[in-house]
C-alpha beads as a LAMMPS data file, in Angstrom:
LAMMPS data file: protein, C-alpha beads

145 atoms
144 bonds

1 atom types
1 bond types

-500.0 500.0 xlo xhi
-500.0 500.0 ylo yhi
-500.0 500.0 zlo zhi

Masses

1 110.0

Atoms # bond

1 1 1 0.000 0.000 0.000
2 1 1 1.277 3.476 -0.893
3 1 1 1.780 5.796 2.067
4 1 1 2.082 9.461 1.040
5 1 1 4.958 11.530 2.330
6 1 1 2.800 14.651 2.626
7 1 1 0.908 15.460 5.762
8 1 1 -2.421 16.671 4.473
9 1 1 -5.797 17.084 6.077
10 1 1 -7.336 15.352 3.099
11 1 1 -5.763 13.372 0.262
12 1 1 -7.622 12.874 -3.003
13 1 1 -6.902 10.223 -5.591
14 1 1 -6.253 11.416 -9.153
15 1 1 -9.577 9.981 -10.267
16 1 1 -11.410 12.125 -7.702
17 1 1 -9.833 15.467 -8.672
18 1 1 -11.226 17.290 -11.693
19 1 1 -10.059 20.287 -13.702
20 1 1 -12.616 22.962 -12.850
21 1 1 -11.397 25.982 -14.808
22 1 1 -11.418 26.903 -18.484
23 1 1 -10.556 24.570 -21.336
24 1 1 -6.876 24.701 -22.270
25 1 1 -4.760 23.157 -25.006
26 1 1 -1.209 22.738 -26.204
27 1 1 0.109 22.649 -29.786
28 1 1 2.189 19.574 -30.482
29 1 1 2.116 19.162 -34.242
30 1 1 0.685 22.515 -35.304
31 1 1 -2.768 21.726 -33.927
32 1 1 -4.426 22.026 -30.557
33 1 1 -3.520 18.405 -30.010
34 1 1 -3.658 18.120 -26.232
35 1 1 -6.863 19.590 -24.857
36 1 1 -8.032 19.556 -21.232
37 1 1 -11.719 20.288 -20.749
38 1 1 -13.483 21.512 -17.608
39 1 1 -14.534 18.471 -15.581
40 1 1 -11.819 16.197 -16.970
41 1 1 -10.350 13.921 -14.333
42 1 1 -6.741 14.453 -13.335
43 1 1 -6.053 10.745 -13.902
44 1 1 -6.989 11.049 -17.599
45 1 1 -4.907 14.201 -18.032
46 1 1 -1.842 12.629 -16.396
47 1 1 -2.088 9.465 -18.490
48 1 1 -2.452 11.471 -21.726
49 1 1 0.617 13.568 -20.830
50 1 1 2.660 10.425 -20.099
51 1 1 1.636 8.906 -23.439
52 1 1 2.504 12.189 -25.221
53 1 1 6.110 11.933 -24.024
54 1 1 6.516 8.858 -26.247
55 1 1 5.966 11.022 -29.351
56 1 1 3.715 10.421 -32.318
57 1 1 -0.016 10.865 -32.018
58 1 1 -0.800 8.058 -29.571
59 1 1 -2.011 10.633 -27.059
60 1 1 -5.030 11.020 -29.388
61 1 1 -5.542 7.273 -29.891
62 1 1 -4.762 5.636 -26.530
63 1 1 -7.501 5.259 -23.893
64 1 1 -6.910 7.294 -20.722
65 1 1 -8.192 7.220 -17.159
66 1 1 -7.468 3.486 -17.053
67 1 1 -8.029 2.078 -13.571
68 1 1 -9.464 -0.879 -11.706
69 1 1 -12.960 -0.268 -10.351
70 1 1 -13.418 -3.489 -8.454
71 1 1 -11.208 -6.413 -7.533
72 1 1 -12.330 -9.854 -6.453
73 1 1 -10.689 -13.205 -5.792
74 1 1 -10.679 -14.169 -9.473
75 1 1 -11.624 -10.947 -11.261
76 1 1 -10.525 -7.360 -11.880
77 1 1 -12.940 -4.851 -13.375
78 1 1 -11.186 -2.299 -15.605
79 1 1 -12.644 1.048 -16.700
80 1 1 -11.290 3.771 -18.991
81 1 1 -12.162 6.981 -20.799
82 1 1 -12.271 6.991 -24.598
83 1 1 -9.338 8.616 -26.403
84 1 1 -9.786 11.670 -28.620
85 1 1 -9.990 9.285 -31.602
86 1 1 -12.282 6.560 -30.291
87 1 1 -12.906 3.113 -31.708
88 1 1 -13.446 -0.393 -30.441
89 1 1 -11.310 -1.615 -27.550
90 1 1 -9.045 -4.518 -26.702
91 1 1 -8.210 -5.288 -23.076
92 1 1 -4.961 -7.173 -22.529
93 1 1 -3.491 -8.569 -19.338
94 1 1 -0.598 -10.665 -18.086
95 1 1 0.761 -11.925 -14.817
96 1 1 3.065 -9.156 -13.560
97 1 1 6.572 -9.610 -14.956
98 1 1 5.502 -12.055 -17.687
99 1 1 6.476 -11.403 -21.305
100 1 1 3.227 -12.628 -22.849
101 1 1 0.156 -10.406 -23.129
102 1 1 -3.217 -12.180 -23.328
103 1 1 -6.375 -10.752 -24.875
104 1 1 -9.116 -10.501 -22.277
105 1 1 -11.555 -9.090 -24.813
106 1 1 -11.427 -7.772 -28.381
107 1 1 -13.878 -5.464 -30.177
108 1 1 -15.465 -3.941 -27.081
109 1 1 -17.649 -0.894 -27.636
110 1 1 -18.100 0.055 -23.975
111 1 1 -15.536 1.582 -21.628
112 1 1 -15.325 -1.134 -18.995
113 1 1 -14.572 -4.831 -18.870
114 1 1 -14.501 -7.435 -16.131
115 1 1 -11.443 -9.672 -16.473
116 1 1 -12.422 -12.958 -14.845
117 1 1 -11.068 -16.481 -14.423
118 1 1 -7.900 -14.985 -12.928
119 1 1 -5.817 -16.614 -10.195
120 1 1 -6.397 -15.521 -6.592
121 1 1 -3.742 -13.398 -4.834
122 1 1 -1.888 -12.751 -8.103
123 1 1 -0.494 -9.456 -9.431
124 1 1 -1.518 -8.514 -12.981
125 1 1 -0.545 -5.876 -15.521
126 1 1 -3.436 -4.550 -17.626
127 1 1 -3.614 -2.250 -20.655
128 1 1 -6.282 -1.147 -23.135
129 1 1 -6.025 -0.393 -26.852
130 1 1 -8.445 1.558 -28.985
131 1 1 -8.564 0.617 -32.682
132 1 1 -4.837 1.363 -33.147
133 1 1 -2.876 -1.578 -31.682
134 1 1 0.300 0.546 -31.813
135 1 1 -1.081 2.924 -29.169
136 1 1 -1.750 1.193 -25.845
137 1 1 -2.908 2.927 -22.726
138 1 1 -0.627 3.140 -19.734
139 1 1 -0.208 -0.204 -17.977
140 1 1 -1.953 -0.468 -14.630
141 1 1 -1.089 -2.959 -11.901
142 1 1 -3.706 -4.735 -9.814
143 1 1 -3.695 -7.795 -7.565
144 1 1 -6.602 -10.190 -7.091
145 1 1 -7.722 -10.883 -3.530

Bonds

1 1 1 2
2 1 2 3
3 1 3 4
4 1 4 5
5 1 5 6
6 1 6 7
7 1 7 8
8 1 8 9
9 1 9 10
10 1 10 11
11 1 11 12
12 1 12 13
13 1 13 14
14 1 14 15
15 1 15 16
16 1 16 17
17 1 17 18
18 1 18 19
19 1 19 20
20 1 20 21
21 1 21 22
22 1 22 23
23 1 23 24
24 1 24 25
25 1 25 26
26 1 26 27
27 1 27 28
28 1 28 29
29 1 29 30
30 1 30 31
31 1 31 32
32 1 32 33
33 1 33 34
34 1 34 35
35 1 35 36
36 1 36 37
37 1 37 38
38 1 38 39
39 1 39 40
40 1 40 41
41 1 41 42
42 1 42 43
43 1 43 44
44 1 44 45
45 1 45 46
46 1 46 47
47 1 47 48
48 1 48 49
49 1 49 50
50 1 50 51
51 1 51 52
52 1 52 53
53 1 53 54
54 1 54 55
55 1 55 56
56 1 56 57
57 1 57 58
58 1 58 59
59 1 59 60
60 1 60 61
61 1 61 62
62 1 62 63
63 1 63 64
64 1 64 65
65 1 65 66
66 1 66 67
67 1 67 68
68 1 68 69
69 1 69 70
70 1 70 71
71 1 71 72
72 1 72 73
73 1 73 74
74 1 74 75
75 1 75 76
76 1 76 77
77 1 77 78
78 1 78 79
79 1 79 80
80 1 80 81
81 1 81 82
82 1 82 83
83 1 83 84
84 1 84 85
85 1 85 86
86 1 86 87
87 1 87 88
88 1 88 89
89 1 89 90
90 1 90 91
91 1 91 92
92 1 92 93
93 1 93 94
94 1 94 95
95 1 95 96
96 1 96 97
97 1 97 98
98 1 98 99
99 1 99 100
100 1 100 101
101 1 101 102
102 1 102 103
103 1 103 104
104 1 104 105
105 1 105 106
106 1 106 107
107 1 107 108
108 1 108 109
109 1 109 110
110 1 110 111
111 1 111 112
112 1 112 113
113 1 113 114
114 1 114 115
115 1 115 116
116 1 116 117
117 1 117 118
118 1 118 119
119 1 119 120
120 1 120 121
121 1 121 122
122 1 122 123
123 1 123 124
124 1 124 125
125 1 125 126
126 1 126 127
127 1 127 128
128 1 128 129
129 1 129 130
130 1 130 131
131 1 131 132
132 1 132 133
133 1 133 134
134 1 134 135
135 1 135 136
136 1 136 137
137 1 137 138
138 1 138 139
139 1 139 140
140 1 140 141
141 1 141 142
142 1 142 143
143 1 143 144
144 1 144 145
């Protein structure tokens, strides 16, 4: 479990904090490529900025806000926010540290998926692709109960 160094009266997770001011953008390739809208979750903004550091236009194609929204003994529910260029989704997972990614689901149209039939008390790495398989989301880490 992560223990913050700060001593704060209240700590908020990045999925709980939202941008509440005006829309803003940044030119990357001559366009307003990175746009943050009022109400956007900090988690989505941070993930898009991390993906943008890799170059190319994956920050428009990769799902953001990827997180687990429920963990059981043999399942992990994953949710995400559509990228700027949306499509169908593929959820991939692997046992943490493994070299082989497995498809949990392909061709999803929604923005959540329940990975099931997993092994209890096991750490997993999970990522989501939109239509472009060359642009994965960030990889999240979650452990079954």
